[in-house]
C-alpha positions as CSV (number, residue, x, y, z in Angstrom):
1,X,0.1,0.1,0.1
2,X,1.0,3.5,-0.7
3,X,1.1,5.6,2.3
4,X,-0.8,8.5,1.9
5,X,1.4,11.4,3.4
6,X,4.5,10.3,1.7
7,X,2.4,10.5,-1.7
8,X,0.9,14.3,0.0
9,X,4.6,15.0,0.0
10,X,5.2,14.0,-4.1
11,X,2.2,16.2,-5.0
12,X,3.3,19.2,-3.3
13,X,6.8,19.5,-4.3
14,X,5.9,19.0,-8.1
15,X,2.7,21.2,-7.7
16,X,4.9,24.2,-5.9
17,X,8.2,23.2,-7.8
18,X,10.3,23.3,-4.6
19,X,10.8,21.4,-1.2
20,X,10.7,24.2,0.8
21,X,7.7,25.1,-0.5
22,X,6.1,22.5,0.1
23,X,7.3,21.9,3.6
24,X,5.7,25.2,4.5
25,X,2.4,24.2,2.4
26,X,2.0,21.2,4.6
27,X,3.6,22.7,7.8
28,X,6.1,20.3,7.9
29,X,10.4,20.8,7.7
30,X,12.4,20.6,4.5
31,X,13.8,17.1,5.7
32,X,10.7,15.8,6.7
33,X,9.3,16.2,3.1
34,X,12.5,15.1,1.5
35,X,12.6,11.5,3.9
36,X,8.6,11.3,2.3
37,X,9.6,11.4,-0.8
38,X,12.7,9.4,-0.7
39,X,11.2,6.6,1.4
40,X,8.0,6.6,-1.5
41,X,11.2,6.3,-4.5
42,X,13.3,3.7,-2.3
43,X,9.6,1.9,-2.5
44,X,8.9,1.8,-6.2
45,X,12.0,1.2,-6.6
46,X,12.7,4.7,-9.3
47,X,13.3,8.1,-8.9
48,X,10.0,10.3,-8.9
49,X,11.4,13.9,-9.0
50,X,14.3,15.8,-10.9
51,X,15.6,18.0,-8.0
52,X,17.2,21.0,-9.8
53,X,16.5,24.9,-9.2
54,X,12.7,23.6,-10.0
55,X,11.6,20.5,-9.0
56,X,9.6,18.4,-11.9
57,X,8.1,15.3,-11.8
58,X,10.1,12.3,-14.0
59,X,7.9,9.9,-16.1
60,X,6.8,7.2,-12.9
61,X,6.5,10.6,-10.8
62,X,3.6,12.0,-13.2
63,X,1.6,8.5,-13.4
64,X,1.7,8.7,-9.7
65,X,0.5,11.9,-9.0
66,X,-2.2,11.0,-12.1
67,X,-3.1,7.5,-10.5
68,X,-3.5,9.5,-7.2
69,X,-6.0,12.6,-8.3
70,X,-7.9,9.6,-9.9
71,X,-8.5,7.9,-7.0
72,X,-8.7,10.6,-4.6
73,X,-12.0,11.9,-6.8
74,X,-13.2,8.2,-7.0
75,X,-12.9,8.7,-3.3
76,X,-15.0,11.6,-2.7
77,X,-17.6,9.9,-5.4
78,X,-18.1,7.7,-3.3
79,X,-18.4,9.7,0.4
80,X,-20.7,11.6,-1.5
81,X,-22.9,8.8,-2.2
82,X,-22.6,7.6,1.2
83,X,-23.3,10.6,3.2
84,X,-25.8,11.1,0.2
85,X,-26.6,15.0,-0.6
86,X,-27.4,16.3,2.9
87,X,-23.3,15.2,3.7
88,X,-21.7,16.2,0.6
89,X,-18.3,17.9,0.4
90,X,-16.8,20.0,-1.5
91,X,-14.6,18.6,-4.4
92,X,-11.7,20.3,-6.2
93,X,-10.7,19.3,-9.9
94,X,-8.0,20.6,-11.3
95,X,-8.3,21.3,-15.0
96,X,-5.8,24.0,-17.4
97,X,-7.6,26.4,-20.2
98,X,-6.5,28.9,-22.6
99,X,-7.2,32.3,-20.9
100,X,-9.7,32.9,-23.9
101,X,-12.3,29.9,-23.9
102,X,-12.4,30.6,-19.7
103,X,-13.6,34.1,-20.6
104,X,-15.7,33.7,-23.9
105,X,-17.1,30.0,-23.0
106,X,-16.2,27.4,-20.6
107,X,-16.6,29.1,-17.0
108,X,-20.2,29.6,-18.4
109,X,-20.8,27.2,-19.3
110,X,-19.7,24.9,-16.4
111,X,-20.9,27.2,-13.5
112,X,-24.3,25.4,-12.9
113,X,-22.6,22.3,-12.1
114,X,-20.1,23.6,-10.0
115,X,-22.5,25.2,-7.6
116,X,-24.8,21.9,-8.1
117,X,-22.6,19.7,-7.8
118,X,-20.1,21.1,-5.2
119,X,-16.9,21.3,-7.6
120,X,-14.0,24.1,-6.8
121,X,-12.4,24.8,-10.0
122,X,-8.7,24.3,-10.1
123,X,-8.1,26.5,-12.7
124,X,-4.9,26.7,-14.5
125,X,-4.3,29.4,-17.3
126,X,-2.2,28.1,-20.3
127,X,-1.5,28.8,-23.4
128,X,-3.9,26.6,-25.5
129,X,-0.7,25.4,-27.5
130,X,0.7,24.2,-24.2
131,X,-1.8,23.4,-21.8
132,X,-1.6,19.7,-22.3
133,X,1.8,19.2,-20.7
134,X,-0.4,20.3,-17.2
135,X,-2.2,17.4,-18.1
136,X,0.6,14.9,-19.3
137,X,2.5,15.6,-15.5
138,X,-0.3,14.8,-14.0
139,X,-0.9,18.5,-12.3
140,X,-4.2,18.7,-14.0
141,X,-7.4,15.9,-14.9
142,X,-8.3,17.6,-18.4
143,X,-7.6,20.3,-20.8
144,X,-8.5,22.4,-23.4
145,X,-5.5,22.2,-26.2
146,X,-4.7,22.1,-29.7
147,X,-3.6,18.8,-29.3
148,X,-5.4,16.4,-31.2
149,X,-3.3,13.3,-30.7
150,X,-4.9,12.0,-27.4
151,X,-1.8,11.4,-25.0
152,X,-1.2,7.9,-23.0
153,X,-4.2,7.4,-21.4
154,X,-6.5,10.1,-21.9
155,X,-9.3,11.1,-24.7
156,X,-9.1,14.3,-27.3
157,X,-12.8,14.8,-28.0
158,X,-13.2,17.7,-30.0
159,X,-14.5,21.0,-29.1
160,X,-15.1,23.3,-31.9
161,X,-13.5,26.7,-33.4
162,X,-12.5,29.0,-31.6
163,X,-12.4,32.4,-34.3
164,X,-9.9,35.1,-34.1
165,X,-9.8,38.5,-35.7
166,X,-6.9,41.0,-36.2
167,X,-8.6,44.3,-34.5
168,X,-7.2,48.0,-33.5
169,X,-9.1,51.0,-32.7
170,X,-10.4,52.9,-36.2
171,X,-7.5,55.7,-35.8
172,X,-4.7,52.6,-35.0
173,X,-6.4,51.0,-38.7
174,X,-6.3,54.0,-40.7
175,X,-2.6,54.1,-40.1
176,X,-1.4,50.7,-41.9
177,X,-3.3,51.7,-44.9
178,X,-2.0,53.4,-47.8
179,X,-4.2,56.4,-48.8
180,X,-5.6,54.1,-51.6
181,X,-7.2,52.1,-48.8
182,X,-4.8,49.2,-48.7
183,X,-3.6,47.3,-45.8
184,X,0.5,47.1,-46.2
185,X,3.1,44.8,-43.7
186,X,5.4,47.9,-43.7
187,X,2.7,50.1,-42.4
188,X,1.5,47.6,-40.2
189,X,4.8,46.5,-38.6
190,X,5.5,49.5,-37.8
191,X,2.9,49.5,-35.1
192,X,3.2,47.9,-32.0
193,X,1.2,44.9,-31.5
194,X,-0.6,44.1,-28.2
195,X,0.4,40.3,-27.6
196,X,-1.2,38.1,-24.7
197,X,2.2,36.1,-23.6
198,X,5.4,35.3,-24.5
199,X,3.5,31.5,-25.6
200,X,0.5,33.9,-27.6
201,X,1.9,33.1,-31.1
202,X,-1.6,34.3,-33.3
203,X,-0.7,37.5,-34.5
204,X,2.5,35.1,-35.9
205,X,0.0,33.2,-37.3
206,X,-2.2,35.6,-38.6
207,X,0.8,37.4,-40.9
208,X,1.9,34.2,-41.8
209,X,-1.5,33.0,-43.2
210,X,-2.3,36.3,-45.3
211,X,0.5,38.1,-45.3
212,X,3.0,35.3,-46.4
213,X,5.7,36.7,-43.4
214,X,7.5,34.4,-41.4
215,X,9.4,35.6,-37.9
216,X,8.0,38.8,-38.6
217,X,10.1,41.8,-36.2
218,X,7.3,44.4,-35.3
219,X,7.1,46.3,-31.7
220,X,5.3,44.3,-29.0
221,X,3.1,45.6,-26.0
222,X,2.6,42.1,-23.4
223,X,-0.6,42.5,-21.6
224,X,-1.5,38.2,-20.0
225,X,-4.6,39.6,-17.8
226,X,-7.8,39.4,-20.4
227,X,-9.3,42.8,-19.6
228,X,-5.8,44.6,-19.8
229,X,-5.3,43.0,-23.5
230,X,-8.5,43.8,-24.6
231,X,-8.7,47.4,-22.8
232,X,-5.0,48.0,-24.2
233,X,-5.9,48.1,-27.8
234,X,-9.3,50.4,-26.6
235,X,-6.3,52.4,-25.9
236,X,-5.2,52.8,-29.0
237,X,-2.1,51.0,-27.9
238,X,-1.2,48.9,-30.5
239,X,-3.3,45.7,-32.8
240,X,-4.4,42.1,-31.6
241,X,-5.4,39.2,-31.8
242,X,-9.3,38.9,-30.4
243,X,-11.8,36.3,-30.2
244,X,-14.9,36.9,-32.4
245,X,-16.9,35.4,-29.3
246,X,-15.3,38.5,-27.7
247,X,-15.8,40.7,-30.1
248,X,-19.7,40.2,-30.3
249,X,-20.2,40.5,-26.5
250,X,-18.5,44.3,-26.7
251,X,-21.9,46.8,-25.8
252,X,-21.2,49.9,-24.5
253,X,-17.3,49.8,-25.2
254,X,-15.0,51.8,-27.6
255,X,-15.2,50.6,-31.1
256,X,-12.8,48.2,-32.9
257,X,-12.1,47.5,-36.7
258,X,-10.2,44.5,-38.7
259,X,-7.5,45.5,-39.6
260,X,-8.0,43.5,-42.7
261,X,-11.3,42.6,-42.7
262,X,-12.5,39.0,-43.3
263,X,-8.9,37.4,-42.8
264,X,-9.3,35.2,-39.7
265,X,-7.6,32.6,-37.7
266,X,-9.3,29.6,-36.6
267,X,-8.1,27.5,-33.4
268,X,-9.0,24.1,-33.4
269,X,-9.8,22.9,-29.6
270,X,-10.2,19.8,-27.7
271,X,-10.9,18.7,-24.4
272,X,-8.3,16.0,-23.5
273,X,-9.2,14.4,-20.5
274,X,-8.3,10.8,-18.6
275,X,-9.6,7.5,-19.8
276,X,-11.1,6.5,-16.6
277,X,-13.0,9.3,-15.4
278,X,-14.5,8.9,-12.0
279,X,-18.7,10.1,-12.0
280,X,-17.4,13.5,-11.4
281,X,-15.3,14.2,-14.2
282,X,-17.3,12.4,-16.2
283,X,-20.0,15.0,-15.2
284,X,-17.4,17.9,-15.7
285,X,-16.4,16.4,-19.5
286,X,-20.2,16.4,-20.2
287,X,-20.6,20.0,-19.6
288,X,-17.8,21.3,-21.3
289,X,-19.0,19.3,-24.1
290,X,-22.4,20.9,-24.1
291,X,-21.0,24.2,-23.2
292,X,-18.8,24.3,-26.7
293,X,-20.9,22.9,-28.9
294,X,-23.5,25.8,-28.1
295,X,-20.4,28.5,-28.8
296,X,-17.7,26.9,-31.1
297,X,-18.2,27.0,-34.4
298,X,-18.1,22.9,-35.5
299,X,-15.0,21.3,-36.8
300,X,-15.5,20.3,-40.1
């Protein structure tokens, strides 16, 4: 049998990225946390974490953490059935998702389920091209991702297409055009872009698809918050890629204009989750599937 305290120490070290942070979270000494993980590694006969500036799980550690999270959810589901609805406790469900999806369709789509089933969403925000790494290392039970091929032990369900448009204030968009009204890369790239974070490559995809430009160089603002990102574009700080869902919901907000009309970038999204899901996770998967169906364009 695996020791619960040792597993708790492993989870804390990987989650917090260091032994000292894990010790603080568990109200233990660093030595005690280290001893628990060493004992677990000795029992299993293999290393579970890579020790360094940032501690990370080995493939064996990732597999163990995924198993632990699955067991924890199954135990919580069992206790819920035994206690009945009157004794139902709050359960935490860790999920990774991109910020645009979280604001536009994910949270509205799962809010009712979270309240009804007393679920606590442990949400990690990351770029849609990178969220699968959190599922791979056992940090989350599911992720919204652009990765279509299912990872080991997981299922990849198509959600739909999230469409992005390149927008700016009318005044800034006019500066990207020639007197004849044509948008030119030379004029556009002289203007700053507003980018969510350094993982965000949507603007580069747009430039490649519609102008044939690769590795284009241009000034950039980084705004890693949805509200700040769109506010920066509203203030004329630069041009940027905004989801069509967000543009539709812009009421009583300053006007934005497409830089190049009908030049869109379509991002195909998938819900990757454990193949063996406990009932709680299954309910969340159904809610996510329904929310995406209601808001996203279907995949061809």
